[in-house]
All heavy atoms as TSV, in Angstrom:
chain	resi	resn	atom	element	x	y	z
A	1	MET	N	N	0.798	-1.206	0.023
A	1	MET	CA	C	-0.101	-0.021	0.015
A	1	MET	C	C	0.913	1.223	0.023
A	1	MET	O	O	1.942	1.279	0.650
A	1	MET	CB	C	-0.845	-0.072	1.250
A	1	MET	CG	C	-1.990	0.926	1.241
A	1	MET	SD	S	-2.987	0.904	2.741
A	1	MET	CE	C	-3.737	-0.681	2.714
A	2	SER	N	N	0.560	2.284	-0.779
A	2	SER	CA	C	1.271	3.516	-0.745
A	2	SER	C	C	0.287	4.618	-0.694
A	2	SER	O	O	-0.916	4.452	-0.847
A	2	SER	CB	C	2.139	3.530	-1.905
A	2	SER	OG	O	1.352	3.505	-3.123
A	3	TRP	N	N	0.746	5.822	-0.522
A	3	TRP	CA	C	-0.037	6.953	-0.246
A	3	TRP	C	C	-0.851	7.370	-1.436
A	3	TRP	O	O	-0.320	7.488	-2.590
A	3	TRP	CB	C	0.894	8.156	0.162
A	3	TRP	CG	C	-0.029	9.310	0.284
A	3	TRP	CD1	C	-0.206	10.422	-0.595
A	3	TRP	CD2	C	-0.973	9.572	1.352
A	3	TRP	NE1	N	-1.210	11.243	-0.123
A	3	TRP	CE2	C	-1.739	10.771	1.144
A	3	TRP	CE3	C	-1.163	8.969	2.577
A	3	TRP	CZ2	C	-2.567	11.352	2.054
A	3	TRP	CZ3	C	-2.154	9.447	3.379
A	3	TRP	CH2	C	-2.792	10.592	3.193
A	4	SER	N	N	-2.104	7.685	-1.316
A	4	SER	CA	C	-3.057	8.340	-2.260
A	4	SER	C	C	-4.093	8.930	-1.329
A	4	SER	O	O	-4.438	8.428	-0.374
A	4	SER	CB	C	-3.483	7.345	-3.301
A	4	SER	OG	O	-4.579	6.576	-2.811
A	5	ALA	N	N	-4.680	9.923	-1.905
A	5	ALA	CA	C	-5.856	10.679	-1.205
A	5	ALA	C	C	-6.958	9.678	-1.041
A	5	ALA	O	O	-7.607	9.546	-0.005
A	5	ALA	CB	C	-6.241	11.901	-1.944
A	6	ASP	N	N	-7.242	8.792	-1.981
A	6	ASP	CA	C	-8.273	7.795	-1.868
A	6	ASP	C	C	-7.978	6.826	-0.796
A	6	ASP	O	O	-8.854	6.447	-0.131
A	6	ASP	CB	C	-8.526	7.102	-3.261
A	6	ASP	CG	C	-9.132	8.142	-4.281
A	6	ASP	OD1	O	-9.796	9.108	-3.909
A	6	ASP	OD2	O	-9.006	7.730	-5.500
A	7	SER	N	N	-6.735	6.231	-0.846
A	7	SER	CA	C	-6.462	5.258	0.181
A	7	SER	C	C	-6.556	5.818	1.486
A	7	SER	O	O	-6.970	5.042	2.493
A	7	SER	CB	C	-5.072	4.657	-0.072
A	7	SER	OG	O	-4.034	5.610	0.017
A	8	PHE	N	N	-6.136	7.090	1.775
A	8	PHE	CA	C	-6.273	7.741	3.063
A	8	PHE	C	C	-7.656	7.873	3.457
A	8	PHE	O	O	-8.151	7.570	4.661
A	8	PHE	CB	C	-5.521	9.055	3.087
A	8	PHE	CG	C	-5.519	9.670	4.536
A	8	PHE	CD1	C	-4.714	9.278	5.470
A	8	PHE	CD2	C	-6.352	10.719	4.733
A	8	PHE	CE1	C	-4.760	9.917	6.779
A	8	PHE	CE2	C	-6.382	11.395	5.927
A	8	PHE	CZ	C	-5.638	10.924	7.060
A	9	SER	N	N	-8.607	8.312	2.563
A	9	SER	CA	C	-9.934	8.419	2.757
A	9	SER	C	C	-10.602	7.100	3.110
A	9	SER	O	O	-11.465	7.063	4.129
A	9	SER	CB	C	-10.732	9.116	1.548
A	9	SER	OG	O	-10.351	10.335	1.416
A	10	ASP	N	N	-10.214	6.031	2.382
A	10	ASP	CA	C	-10.780	4.711	2.754
A	10	ASP	C	C	-10.284	4.306	4.139
A	10	ASP	O	O	-11.075	3.694	4.929
A	10	ASP	CB	C	-10.115	3.750	1.670
A	10	ASP	CG	C	-10.798	3.931	0.221
A	10	ASP	OD1	O	-11.883	4.690	0.174
A	10	ASP	OD2	O	-10.228	3.370	-0.614
A	11	PHE	N	N	-9.057	4.577	4.429
A	11	PHE	CA	C	-8.554	4.178	5.812
A	11	PHE	C	C	-9.349	4.878	6.859
A	11	PHE	O	O	-9.763	4.303	7.849
A	11	PHE	CB	C	-7.089	4.543	5.866
A	11	PHE	CG	C	-6.487	4.346	7.251
A	11	PHE	CD1	C	-6.077	3.104	7.681
A	11	PHE	CD2	C	-6.444	5.437	8.100
A	11	PHE	CE1	C	-5.677	2.928	9.029
A	11	PHE	CE2	C	-5.968	5.254	9.407
A	11	PHE	CZ	C	-5.669	3.982	9.838
A	12	CYS	N	N	-9.575	6.311	6.780
A	12	CYS	CA	C	-10.278	7.038	7.720
A	12	CYS	C	C	-11.724	6.549	7.859
A	12	CYS	O	O	-12.216	6.299	8.905
A	12	CYS	CB	C	-10.266	8.539	7.419
A	12	CYS	SG	S	-8.687	9.323	7.669
A	13	ARG	N	N	-12.286	6.197	6.704
A	13	ARG	CA	C	-13.727	5.653	6.729
A	13	ARG	C	C	-13.709	4.268	7.546
A	13	ARG	O	O	-14.576	4.155	8.401
A	13	ARG	CB	C	-14.237	5.404	5.276
A	13	ARG	CG	C	-15.680	4.929	5.127
A	13	ARG	CD	C	-15.968	4.382	3.890
A	13	ARG	NE	N	-15.202	3.215	3.555
A	13	ARG	CZ	C	-14.499	2.985	2.471
A	13	ARG	NH1	N	-14.560	3.880	1.526
A	13	ARG	NH2	N	-13.763	1.946	2.399
A	14	ASP	N	N	-12.857	3.403	7.118
A	14	ASP	CA	C	-12.817	2.080	7.918
A	14	ASP	C	C	-12.541	2.211	9.340
A	14	ASP	O	O	-13.140	1.555	10.128
A	14	ASP	CB	C	-11.797	1.236	7.167
A	14	ASP	CG	C	-12.148	0.914	5.784
A	14	ASP	OD1	O	-13.333	1.058	5.273
A	14	ASP	OD2	O	-11.255	0.342	5.058
A	15	ALA	N	N	-11.523	3.093	9.631
A	15	ALA	CA	C	-11.174	3.220	11.104
A	15	ALA	C	C	-12.312	3.873	11.925
A	15	ALA	O	O	-12.555	3.459	13.006
A	15	ALA	CB	C	-9.921	4.139	11.195
A	16	GLY	N	N	-12.949	4.836	11.241
A	16	GLY	CA	C	-14.109	5.440	11.934
A	16	GLY	C	C	-15.324	4.461	12.138
A	16	GLY	O	O	-16.009	4.502	13.173
A	17	ARG	N	N	-15.498	3.690	11.094
A	17	ARG	CA	C	-16.663	2.727	11.210
A	17	ARG	C	C	-16.380	1.654	12.382
A	17	ARG	O	O	-17.269	1.305	13.032
A	17	ARG	CB	C	-16.679	1.861	9.915
A	17	ARG	CG	C	-17.870	0.874	9.929
A	17	ARG	CD	C	-17.747	0.160	8.640
A	17	ARG	NE	N	-16.514	-0.690	8.544
A	17	ARG	CZ	C	-15.751	-0.767	7.538
A	17	ARG	NH1	N	-16.148	-0.326	6.334
A	17	ARG	NH2	N	-14.633	-1.544	7.485
A	18	ASP	N	N	-15.137	1.331	12.585
A	18	ASP	CA	C	-14.777	0.348	13.670
A	18	ASP	C	C	-14.500	0.895	15.029
A	18	ASP	O	O	-14.206	0.201	15.914
A	18	ASP	CB	C	-13.642	-0.564	13.132
A	18	ASP	CG	C	-14.022	-1.287	11.808
A	18	ASP	OD1	O	-15.183	-1.527	11.613
A	18	ASP	OD2	O	-13.066	-1.638	11.129
A	19	ALA	N	N	-14.421	2.232	15.099
A	19	ALA	CA	C	-13.909	2.944	16.374
A	19	ALA	C	C	-14.631	2.545	17.594
A	19	ALA	O	O	-14.093	2.253	18.564
A	19	ALA	CB	C	-13.826	4.418	16.094
A	20	ILE	N	N	-16.044	2.524	17.520
A	20	ILE	CA	C	-16.842	2.301	18.748
A	20	ILE	C	C	-16.634	0.856	19.192
A	20	ILE	O	O	-16.403	0.518	20.361
A	20	ILE	CB	C	-18.201	2.555	18.443
A	20	ILE	CG1	C	-18.403	4.196	18.208
A	20	ILE	CG2	C	-19.136	2.099	19.656
A	20	ILE	CD1	C	-19.802	4.517	17.854
A	21	ALA	N	N	-16.587	-0.089	18.224
A	21	ALA	CA	C	-16.397	-1.496	18.619
A	21	ALA	C	C	-15.188	-1.680	19.171
A	21	ALA	O	O	-14.947	-2.406	20.228
A	21	ALA	CB	C	-16.621	-2.404	17.362
A	22	ARG	N	N	-14.044	-1.101	18.570
A	22	ARG	CA	C	-12.701	-1.222	19.150
A	22	ARG	C	C	-12.580	-0.734	20.574
A	22	ARG	O	O	-12.084	-1.374	21.469
A	22	ARG	CB	C	-11.693	-0.415	18.294
A	22	ARG	CG	C	-10.777	-1.213	17.484
A	22	ARG	CD	C	-9.605	-0.476	16.881
A	22	ARG	NE	N	-9.964	0.832	16.477
A	22	ARG	CZ	C	-10.511	1.258	15.306
A	22	ARG	NH1	N	-10.767	0.271	14.448
A	22	ARG	NH2	N	-10.723	2.503	15.054
A	23	GLU	N	N	-13.308	0.437	20.721
A	23	GLU	CA	C	-13.353	0.954	22.105
A	23	GLU	C	C	-13.971	0.096	23.111
A	23	GLU	O	O	-13.436	-0.099	24.272
A	23	GLU	CB	C	-13.890	2.417	22.063
A	23	GLU	CG	C	-13.786	3.183	23.293
A	23	GLU	CD	C	-12.368	3.566	23.705
A	23	GLU	OE1	O	-11.481	3.782	22.728
A	23	GLU	OE2	O	-12.170	3.810	24.870
A	24	GLN	N	N	-15.213	-0.306	22.768
A	24	GLN	CA	C	-15.960	-1.269	23.709
A	24	GLN	C	C	-15.229	-2.587	23.937
A	24	GLN	O	O	-15.308	-3.003	25.082
A	24	GLN	CB	C	-17.271	-1.541	23.018
A	24	GLN	CG	C	-18.209	-0.268	22.999
A	24	GLN	CD	C	-19.568	-0.571	22.276
A	24	GLN	OE1	O	-19.602	-1.519	21.395
A	24	GLN	NE2	N	-20.425	0.340	22.471
A	25	GLU	N	N	-14.481	-3.075	22.969
A	25	GLU	CA	C	-13.791	-4.379	23.125
A	25	GLU	C	C	-12.364	-4.049	23.695
A	25	GLU	O	O	-11.722	-5.033	23.997
A	25	GLU	CB	C	-13.684	-5.027	21.878
A	25	GLU	CG	C	-15.090	-5.409	21.205
A	25	GLU	CD	C	-14.899	-5.931	19.801
A	25	GLU	OE1	O	-13.849	-6.072	19.283
A	25	GLU	OE2	O	-15.926	-6.072	19.116
A	26	ARG	N	N	-11.982	-2.875	23.900
A	26	ARG	CA	C	-10.681	-2.486	24.490
A	26	ARG	C	C	-9.561	-2.978	23.639
A	26	ARG	O	O	-8.553	-3.502	24.175
A	26	ARG	CB	C	-10.581	-2.894	25.885
A	26	ARG	CG	C	-11.508	-2.153	26.711
A	26	ARG	CD	C	-11.461	-2.559	28.174
A	26	ARG	NE	N	-12.337	-1.780	28.968
A	26	ARG	CZ	C	-12.076	-1.102	30.051
A	26	ARG	NH1	N	-10.866	-1.113	30.418
A	26	ARG	NH2	N	-13.017	-0.451	30.716
A	27	ARG	N	N	-9.757	-3.100	22.313
A	27	ARG	CA	C	-8.832	-3.577	21.377
A	27	ARG	C	C	-7.773	-2.399	21.037
A	27	ARG	O	O	-8.245	-1.238	20.894
A	27	ARG	CB	C	-9.522	-3.899	20.043
A	27	ARG	CG	C	-9.743	-5.348	19.792
A	27	ARG	CD	C	-10.151	-5.758	18.461
A	27	ARG	NE	N	-11.506	-5.016	18.148
A	27	ARG	CZ	C	-11.770	-4.517	16.954
A	27	ARG	NH1	N	-10.788	-4.461	16.011
A	27	ARG	NH2	N	-12.850	-3.955	16.721
A	28	LEU	N	N	-6.478	-2.826	20.954
A	28	LEU	CA	C	-5.534	-1.812	20.648
A	28	LEU	C	C	-5.521	-1.659	19.073
A	28	LEU	O	O	-6.050	-2.389	18.315
A	28	LEU	CB	C	-4.157	-2.335	21.149
A	28	LEU	CG	C	-4.070	-2.398	22.677
A	28	LEU	CD1	C	-2.725	-2.999	23.034
A	28	LEU	CD2	C	-4.351	-1.021	23.401
A	29	LEU	N	N	-4.855	-0.492	18.657
A	29	LEU	CA	C	-4.874	-0.164	17.245
A	29	LEU	C	C	-3.755	-0.701	16.450
A	29	LEU	O	O	-3.308	-0.116	15.459
A	29	LEU	CB	C	-4.847	1.374	17.163
A	29	LEU	CG	C	-6.077	2.095	17.903
A	29	LEU	CD1	C	-5.742	3.542	18.042
A	29	LEU	CD2	C	-7.282	1.916	16.978
A	30	HIS	N	N	-3.293	-1.903	16.784
A	30	HIS	CA	C	-2.159	-2.492	16.072
A	30	HIS	C	C	-2.387	-2.591	14.555
A	30	HIS	O	O	-1.530	-2.182	13.783
A	30	HIS	CB	C	-1.820	-3.791	16.549
A	30	HIS	CG	C	-1.321	-3.822	18.045
A	30	HIS	ND1	N	-0.185	-3.246	18.385
A	30	HIS	CD2	C	-1.901	-4.275	19.128
A	30	HIS	CE1	C	-0.058	-3.401	19.755
A	30	HIS	NE2	N	-1.022	-3.986	20.161
A	31	ASP	N	N	-3.573	-3.051	14.210
A	31	ASP	CA	C	-3.806	-3.235	12.678
A	31	ASP	C	C	-3.949	-1.827	11.941
A	31	ASP	O	O	-3.353	-1.685	10.899
A	31	ASP	CB	C	-5.022	-4.068	12.385
A	31	ASP	CG	C	-4.872	-5.471	12.921
A	31	ASP	OD1	O	-3.805	-6.036	12.987
A	31	ASP	OD2	O	-5.917	-6.116	13.182
A	32	GLU	N	N	-4.601	-0.993	12.649
A	32	GLU	CA	C	-4.782	0.389	12.088
A	32	GLU	C	C	-3.438	1.091	11.991
A	32	GLU	O	O	-3.177	1.761	10.951
A	32	GLU	CB	C	-5.744	1.132	12.960
A	32	GLU	CG	C	-7.210	0.714	12.882
A	32	GLU	CD	C	-7.443	-0.632	13.667
A	32	GLU	OE1	O	-6.644	-1.055	14.566
A	32	GLU	OE2	O	-8.463	-1.300	13.323
A	33	LEU	N	N	-2.644	1.033	12.915
A	33	LEU	CA	C	-1.337	1.727	13.046
A	33	LEU	C	C	-0.434	1.059	11.864
A	33	LEU	O	O	0.342	1.769	11.193
A	33	LEU	CB	C	-0.705	1.608	14.272
A	33	LEU	CG	C	-1.326	2.501	15.336
A	33	LEU	CD1	C	-0.679	2.336	16.739
A	33	LEU	CD2	C	-1.357	3.993	15.022
A	34	HIS	N	N	-0.493	-0.264	11.675
A	34	HIS	CA	C	0.225	-0.901	10.656
A	34	HIS	C	C	-0.117	-0.390	9.263
A	34	HIS	O	O	0.637	-0.082	8.352
A	34	HIS	CB	C	0.160	-2.464	10.733
A	34	HIS	CG	C	0.930	-3.167	9.736
A	34	HIS	ND1	N	2.279	-3.298	9.707
A	34	HIS	CD2	C	0.447	-3.836	8.624
A	34	HIS	CE1	C	2.662	-3.877	8.596
A	34	HIS	NE2	N	1.520	-4.255	8.017
A	35	ALA	N	N	-1.454	-0.303	9.101
A	35	ALA	CA	C	-2.039	0.094	7.721
A	35	ALA	C	C	-1.614	1.622	7.553
A	35	ALA	O	O	-1.236	1.947	6.432
A	35	ALA	CB	C	-3.597	-0.044	7.805
A	36	LEU	N	N	-1.706	2.478	8.598
A	36	LEU	CA	C	-1.353	3.867	8.488
A	36	LEU	C	C	0.162	3.970	8.093
A	36	LEU	O	O	0.510	4.707	7.189
A	36	LEU	CB	C	-1.612	4.579	9.736
A	36	LEU	CG	C	-1.654	6.091	9.813
A	36	LEU	CD1	C	-2.552	6.657	8.686
A	36	LEU	CD2	C	-2.020	6.546	11.222
A	37	ARG	N	N	1.027	2.993	8.678
A	37	ARG	CA	C	2.399	3.110	8.372
A	37	ARG	C	C	2.655	2.653	6.926
A	37	ARG	O	O	3.476	3.109	6.177
A	37	ARG	CB	C	3.153	2.157	9.320
A	37	ARG	CG	C	4.604	2.240	9.368
A	37	ARG	CD	C	5.163	1.485	10.465
A	37	ARG	NE	N	4.005	1.211	11.401
A	37	ARG	CZ	C	3.961	0.447	12.498
A	37	ARG	NH1	N	4.983	-0.271	12.741
A	37	ARG	NH2	N	2.946	0.241	13.122
A	38	ALA	N	N	1.854	1.720	6.472
A	38	ALA	CA	C	1.901	1.204	5.130
A	38	ALA	C	C	1.572	2.175	4.051
A	38	ALA	O	O	2.120	2.233	2.971
A	38	ALA	CB	C	1.091	-0.062	4.933
A	39	LEU	N	N	0.699	3.165	4.480
A	39	LEU	CA	C	0.352	4.334	3.645
A	39	LEU	C	C	1.435	5.295	3.467
A	39	LEU	O	O	1.464	6.049	2.574
A	39	LEU	CB	C	-0.897	5.020	4.163
A	39	LEU	CG	C	-2.278	4.334	3.989
A	39	LEU	CD1	C	-3.241	5.166	4.697
A	39	LEU	CD2	C	-2.580	4.274	2.571
A	40	GLY	N	N	2.353	5.268	4.410
A	40	GLY	CA	C	3.572	6.189	4.423
A	40	GLY	C	C	3.325	7.472	5.224
A	40	GLY	O	O	4.115	8.399	5.142
A	41	PHE	N	N	2.305	7.361	6.098
A	41	PHE	CA	C	1.877	8.548	6.777
A	41	PHE	C	C	3.005	8.963	7.807
A	41	PHE	O	O	3.304	10.230	8.000
A	41	PHE	CB	C	0.611	8.375	7.608
A	41	PHE	CG	C	0.059	9.598	8.273
A	41	PHE	CD1	C	-0.539	10.533	7.531
A	41	PHE	CD2	C	0.242	9.817	9.611
A	41	PHE	CE1	C	-1.020	11.692	8.149
A	41	PHE	CE2	C	-0.234	10.979	10.287
A	41	PHE	CZ	C	-0.914	11.867	9.512
A	42	GLY	N	N	3.821	8.111	8.274
A	42	GLY	CA	C	4.972	8.405	9.271
A	42	GLY	C	C	6.056	9.191	8.510
A	42	GLY	O	O	6.811	9.837	9.194
A	43	ALA	N	N	6.043	9.155	7.218
A	43	ALA	CA	C	7.078	9.788	6.417
A	43	ALA	C	C	6.620	11.020	5.753
A	43	ALA	O	O	7.243	11.697	4.856
A	43	ALA	CB	C	7.654	8.925	5.384
A	44	ALA	N	N	5.479	11.630	6.343
A	44	ALA	CA	C	4.830	12.742	5.632
A	44	ALA	C	C	5.789	13.949	5.638
A	44	ALA	O	O	5.803	14.623	4.577
A	44	ALA	CB	C	3.586	13.003	6.357
A	45	ARG	N	N	6.491	14.295	6.644
A	45	ARG	CA	C	7.338	15.520	6.617
A	45	ARG	C	C	8.646	15.335	5.948
A	45	ARG	O	O	9.428	16.269	5.886
A	45	ARG	CB	C	7.494	15.986	8.097
A	45	ARG	CG	C	6.182	16.514	8.698
A	45	ARG	CD	C	5.900	17.956	8.192
A	45	ARG	NE	N	6.852	18.862	8.801
A	45	ARG	CZ	C	7.182	19.989	8.148
A	45	ARG	NH1	N	6.676	20.263	7.021
A	45	ARG	NH2	N	8.116	20.748	8.736
A	46	ILE	N	N	9.020	14.032	5.775
A	46	ILE	CA	C	10.345	13.784	5.125
A	46	ILE	C	C	10.365	14.202	3.730
A	46	ILE	O	O	9.326	13.970	3.000
A	46	ILE	CB	C	10.725	12.344	5.261
A	46	ILE	CG1	C	10.735	11.897	6.826
A	46	ILE	CG2	C	11.944	11.912	4.516
A	46	ILE	CD1	C	10.991	10.396	7.039
A	47	PRO	N	N	11.347	14.921	3.196
A	47	PRO	CA	C	11.364	15.424	1.838
A	47	PRO	C	C	11.228	14.195	0.863
A	47	PRO	O	O	11.736	13.093	1.094
A	47	PRO	CB	C	12.703	16.077	1.655
A	47	PRO	CG	C	13.124	16.450	3.037
A	47	PRO	CD	C	12.598	15.360	3.990
A	48	GLU	N	N	10.586	14.548	-0.227
A	48	GLU	CA	C	10.387	13.357	-1.272
A	48	GLU	C	C	11.761	12.850	-1.721
A	48	GLU	O	O	11.853	11.659	-1.896
A	48	GLU	CB	C	9.566	13.979	-2.409
A	48	GLU	CG	C	8.136	14.227	-2.160
A	48	GLU	CD	C	7.452	14.860	-3.339
A	48	GLU	OE1	O	7.239	14.028	-4.350
A	48	GLU	OE2	O	6.912	15.874	-3.252
A	49	GLU	N	N	12.678	13.630	-1.885
A	49	GLU	CA	C	13.997	13.132	-2.344
A	49	GLU	C	C	14.728	12.165	-1.325
A	49	GLU	O	O	15.611	11.449	-1.706
A	49	GLU	CB	C	14.945	14.323	-2.730
A	49	GLU	CG	C	15.279	15.269	-1.585
A	49	GLU	CD	C	14.435	16.483	-1.506
A	49	GLU	OE1	O	13.304	16.439	-2.239
A	49	GLU	OE2	O	14.765	17.334	-0.772
A	50	ASN	N	N	14.141	12.194	-0.144
A	50	ASN	CA	C	14.679	11.264	0.858
A	50	ASN	C	C	13.641	10.213	1.081
A	50	ASN	O	O	13.784	9.468	2.118
A	50	ASN	CB	C	14.968	11.913	2.106
A	50	ASN	CG	C	16.117	12.911	2.044
A	50	ASN	OD1	O	17.023	12.777	1.207
A	50	ASN	ND2	N	16.132	13.976	2.905
A	51	GLY	N	N	12.696	9.953	0.223
A	51	GLY	CA	C	11.728	8.842	0.421
A	51	GLY	C	C	10.435	9.124	1.130
A	51	GLY	O	O	9.708	8.249	1.315
A	52	GLY	N	N	10.223	10.453	1.511
A	52	GLY	CA	C	9.060	10.736	2.247
A	52	GLY	C	C	7.958	11.409	1.274
A	52	GLY	O	O	8.044	11.326	0.049
A	53	LEU	N	N	6.950	11.953	1.907
A	53	LEU	CA	C	5.830	12.454	1.119
A	53	LEU	C	C	6.055	13.941	0.864
A	53	LEU	O	O	5.430	14.628	0.064
A	53	LEU	CB	C	4.499	12.357	1.879
A	53	LEU	CG	C	4.114	10.889	2.072
A	53	LEU	CD1	C	2.813	10.773	2.927
A	53	LEU	CD2	C	3.893	10.145	0.816
A	54	GLY	N	N	7.021	14.653	1.681
A	54	GLY	CA	C	7.337	16.072	1.463
A	54	GLY	C	C	6.281	16.997	1.747
A	54	GLY	O	O	6.148	18.090	1.230
A	55	TRP	N	N	5.427	16.667	2.743
A	55	TRP	CA	C	4.226	17.578	3.160
A	55	TRP	C	C	4.666	18.738	4.016
A	55	TRP	O	O	5.681	18.626	4.677
A	55	TRP	CB	C	3.223	16.704	3.847
A	55	TRP	CG	C	2.490	15.790	3.167
A	55	TRP	CD1	C	2.523	15.477	1.819
A	55	TRP	CD2	C	1.550	14.859	3.747
A	55	TRP	NE1	N	1.604	14.486	1.458
A	55	TRP	CE2	C	0.951	14.083	2.617
A	55	TRP	CE3	C	1.112	14.658	4.981
A	55	TRP	CZ2	C	0.046	13.088	2.835
A	55	TRP	CZ3	C	0.090	13.617	5.201
A	55	TRP	CH2	C	-0.388	12.994	4.147
A	56	SER	N	N	4.034	19.790	3.890
A	56	SER	CA	C	4.190	20.937	4.786
A	56	SER	C	C	3.577	20.582	6.114
A	56	SER	O	O	2.764	19.577	6.243
A	56	SER	CB	C	3.453	22.141	4.231
A	56	SER	OG	O	2.100	21.952	4.255
A	57	LEU	N	N	3.853	21.431	7.091
A	57	LEU	CA	C	3.251	21.106	8.389
A	57	LEU	C	C	1.791	21.235	8.420
A	57	LEU	O	O	0.967	20.439	8.969
A	57	LEU	CB	C	3.784	22.139	9.449
A	57	LEU	CG	C	3.286	21.980	10.883
A	57	LEU	CD1	C	3.565	20.513	11.390
A	57	LEU	CD2	C	3.949	23.037	11.797
A	58	THR	N	N	1.251	22.166	7.541
A	58	THR	CA	C	-0.152	22.487	7.411
A	58	THR	C	C	-0.894	21.103	6.775
A	58	THR	O	O	-1.983	20.739	7.278
A	58	THR	CB	C	-0.519	23.557	6.493
A	58	THR	OG1	O	0.046	24.741	7.062
A	58	THR	CG2	C	-1.996	23.800	6.291
A	59	GLU	N	N	-0.239	20.486	5.834
A	59	GLU	CA	C	-0.773	19.249	5.232
A	59	GLU	C	C	-0.810	18.174	6.315
A	59	GLU	O	O	-1.836	17.400	6.330
A	59	GLU	CB	C	0.068	18.798	3.964
A	59	GLU	CG	C	-0.091	19.840	2.809
A	59	GLU	CD	C	0.974	19.393	1.735
A	59	GLU	OE1	O	2.193	19.449	2.015
A	59	GLU	OE2	O	0.451	19.025	0.634
A	60	VAL	N	N	0.275	18.023	6.992
A	60	VAL	CA	C	0.328	17.040	8.041
A	60	VAL	C	C	-0.798	17.195	9.105
A	60	VAL	O	O	-1.531	16.165	9.390
A	60	VAL	CB	C	1.597	16.972	8.880
A	60	VAL	CG1	C	1.595	16.034	10.033
A	60	VAL	CG2	C	2.750	16.551	7.903
A	61	LEU	N	N	-0.923	18.425	9.555
A	61	LEU	CA	C	-2.017	18.735	10.583
A	61	LEU	C	C	-3.401	18.534	9.947
A	61	LEU	O	O	-4.386	17.984	10.708
A	61	LEU	CB	C	-1.764	20.037	11.151
A	61	LEU	CG	C	-0.536	20.263	11.888
A	61	LEU	CD1	C	-0.398	21.709	12.404
A	61	LEU	CD2	C	-0.574	19.281	13.170
A	62	THR	N	N	-3.591	18.808	8.673
A	62	THR	CA	C	-4.866	18.658	8.146
A	62	THR	C	C	-5.266	17.128	8.116
A	62	THR	O	O	-6.419	16.751	8.426
A	62	THR	CB	C	-4.861	19.197	6.704
A	62	THR	OG1	O	-4.774	20.576	6.750
A	62	THR	CG2	C	-6.151	18.909	5.902
A	63	HIS	N	N	-4.312	16.348	7.781
A	63	HIS	CA	C	-4.573	14.869	7.766
A	63	HIS	C	C	-4.594	14.325	9.118
A	63	HIS	O	O	-5.488	13.412	9.454
A	63	HIS	CB	C	-3.497	14.159	6.993
A	63	HIS	CG	C	-3.625	14.330	5.475
A	63	HIS	ND1	N	-3.043	15.428	4.821
A	63	HIS	CD2	C	-4.167	13.712	4.485
A	63	HIS	CE1	C	-3.303	15.497	3.595
A	63	HIS	NE2	N	-4.014	14.342	3.361
A	64	GLN	N	N	-3.882	14.900	10.041
A	64	GLN	CA	C	-3.960	14.474	11.419
A	64	GLN	C	C	-5.418	14.710	12.099
A	64	GLN	O	O	-6.001	13.930	12.801
A	64	GLN	CB	C	-2.998	15.217	12.390
A	64	GLN	CG	C	-2.857	14.584	13.646
A	64	GLN	CD	C	-2.061	13.328	13.684
A	64	GLN	OE1	O	-1.159	12.976	12.926
A	64	GLN	NE2	N	-2.460	12.439	14.597
A	65	ILE	N	N	-5.998	15.837	11.671
A	65	ILE	CA	C	-7.330	16.197	12.161
A	65	ILE	C	C	-8.269	15.193	11.562
A	65	ILE	O	O	-9.230	14.783	12.216
A	65	ILE	CB	C	-7.696	17.638	11.764
A	65	ILE	CG1	C	-6.783	18.685	12.521
A	65	ILE	CG2	C	-9.037	17.872	11.815
A	65	ILE	CD1	C	-6.928	20.039	12.090
A	66	ALA	N	N	-8.142	14.820	10.288
A	66	ALA	CA	C	-9.041	13.866	9.635
A	66	ALA	C	C	-8.946	12.502	10.360
A	66	ALA	O	O	-9.934	11.840	10.589
A	66	ALA	CB	C	-8.701	13.657	8.323
A	67	LEU	N	N	-7.624	12.151	10.770
A	67	LEU	CA	C	-7.590	10.841	11.571
A	67	LEU	C	C	-8.260	11.021	12.902
A	67	LEU	O	O	-8.905	10.088	13.384
A	67	LEU	CB	C	-6.143	10.671	11.902
A	67	LEU	CG	C	-5.232	10.037	10.725
A	67	LEU	CD1	C	-3.733	10.042	11.170
A	67	LEU	CD2	C	-5.650	8.732	10.323
A	68	ALA	N	N	-8.189	12.182	13.553
A	68	ALA	CA	C	-8.822	12.280	14.908
A	68	ALA	C	C	-10.320	12.299	14.672
A	68	ALA	O	O	-11.039	11.799	15.567
A	68	ALA	CB	C	-8.238	13.638	15.505
A	69	ARG	N	N	-10.862	12.939	13.594
A	69	ARG	CA	C	-12.279	12.842	13.324
A	69	ARG	C	C	-12.793	11.367	13.203
A	69	ARG	O	O	-13.774	11.055	13.672
A	69	ARG	CB	C	-12.668	13.611	12.259
A	69	ARG	CG	C	-12.628	15.090	12.470
A	69	ARG	CD	C	-13.075	15.862	11.265
A	69	ARG	NE	N	-13.125	17.305	11.567
A	69	ARG	CZ	C	-12.754	18.200	10.753
A	69	ARG	NH1	N	-12.455	17.890	9.474
A	69	ARG	NH2	N	-12.832	19.490	11.112
A	70	ALA	N	N	-11.956	10.574	12.495
A	70	ALA	CA	C	-12.242	9.131	12.156
A	70	ALA	C	C	-12.326	8.319	13.536
A	70	ALA	O	O	-13.123	7.586	13.845
A	70	ALA	CB	C	-11.403	8.613	11.155
A	71	ASP	N	N	-11.154	8.655	14.329
A	71	ASP	CA	C	-11.064	7.843	15.602
A	71	ASP	C	C	-10.081	8.618	16.395
A	71	ASP	O	O	-8.889	8.838	16.118
A	71	ASP	CB	C	-10.420	6.434	15.254
A	71	ASP	CG	C	-10.241	5.593	16.533
A	71	ASP	OD1	O	-10.276	6.167	17.572
A	71	ASP	OD2	O	-10.258	4.273	16.345
A	72	ALA	N	N	-10.590	9.119	17.498
A	72	ALA	CA	C	-9.815	9.999	18.458
A	72	ALA	C	C	-8.521	9.327	18.847
A	72	ALA	O	O	-7.523	9.977	19.052
A	72	ALA	CB	C	-10.614	10.484	19.552
A	73	SER	N	N	-8.490	8.025	18.928
A	73	SER	CA	C	-7.342	7.294	19.481
A	73	SER	C	C	-6.269	7.291	18.420
A	73	SER	O	O	-5.026	7.179	18.699
A	73	SER	CB	C	-7.550	5.845	19.702
A	73	SER	OG	O	-8.553	5.700	20.798
A	74	LEU	N	N	-6.512	7.629	17.123
A	74	LEU	CA	C	-5.534	7.776	16.065
A	74	LEU	C	C	-5.010	9.174	15.889
A	74	LEU	O	O	-3.858	9.333	15.479
A	74	LEU	CB	C	-6.197	7.345	14.727
A	74	LEU	CG	C	-6.323	5.866	14.452
A	74	LEU	CD1	C	-7.107	5.563	13.272
A	74	LEU	CD2	C	-5.076	5.105	14.412
A	75	GLY	N	N	-5.829	10.041	16.317
A	75	GLY	CA	C	-5.456	11.504	16.172
A	75	GLY	C	C	-4.735	11.970	17.257
A	75	GLY	O	O	-3.914	12.811	17.375
């Protein structure tokens, strides 16, 4: 999996859909964090020439807010 706006939107939708059940079952976010890492989100601020996404701080925070809206435990 690699970064795309569609894949991130799909990830947020799926994470949000399962958030209440995860919380009620006290399940940790291992699978979700693995998927987020596979999208490349952890490399968002790293310059593209160094293998990252090259995002500005504003772009990172915008996506972080979207994660928090989907599941507060991710944001």
